[in-house]
N, C-alpha and C positions, 0 to 999 in steps of 0.2 A: 559912122554912118550906117544907115539901114541897107541891107542888101535888097536886091530887086525881089527875091522870093519872099522875104520877110514883109516887105511893103505890100506885095500882092496878097499874102495871107491876111494881113490886117484889113485890107479893103474887102476881101471876101467875107471875113467875119462881120464887118459892119453891115454889108449887104444882107447877109444871112439873118442878123439880128433885126434889121428893118423888116424883112419879109415875115419873120415870125411875129413881130409886133403888129403888122397889118392883119395877119391871119387871126391873131387873138382878138384884136379890136373888132374885126368883122364878125367873129363868132359871138362875142359878148354884147355888142352894140348893134344888133340887127334891127332893121325897121320892117314892120309888116307892110306888105304891098297889096293893095286891092285894085289892081289894074284890070281893065277889060277893054276889048276893042269896042268901037262905037256900035257895031251891029249887035254884039252880045249884050251890051248894056241896054240898048233899046228893046231887045227881045225879052230881057229878064227884069225890067224895071217895074213891072206891075207888083201889086201887093202880095198876090198869092204865090209868087215864085221865089220866095226868100231862100228856101232850101236849095233850089236849083241854082240860084245866083251864087250861093256860097260854094256849091260843088263846082261850078264853072271857074270861080276864082281859084279854088284849090288846084284844079286841073291846069290852069294857066301857070301858076307858080311851079307846079311839078314839071311842066314842060320847059320852063325857063331854067330850072336848076340843073337838069341833065347835061346840057352843053358845058356849063361851068365845071361840073365834076369831071367830064371827059378831058377838057383842056388841062385841068389841074393834074389829073393822073398822067397825062402825056408829058406835061412839064416836069413832074416828079421823076418819071422814068428817064427823061433826057438828063436831068440833074444827076441821077445816080450813075448813069453811063459815063458822064463826063468826070464825075468824082472818081470812079473806078479806073478810068483811063489815065488820070493824072498820077495815080500811085505807082 
């Protein structure tokens, strides 16, 4: 029979592989997003504001990415602390 530690290691490896699989999929199969709030869309929908509309879209995406990076960095730091603690 498998020992409790051996079973735990197998489960952790499976979870780790799934996490890496999801990360790789999200990197290689990203979708472009062109989202705006209703007020920004109404203000920038005229013909002459194409460059400004693109800049606003880029700014929105930039502001959206920062929290995800912070949460990922904190999650990675917690993971490393727990990994070092278990040794």
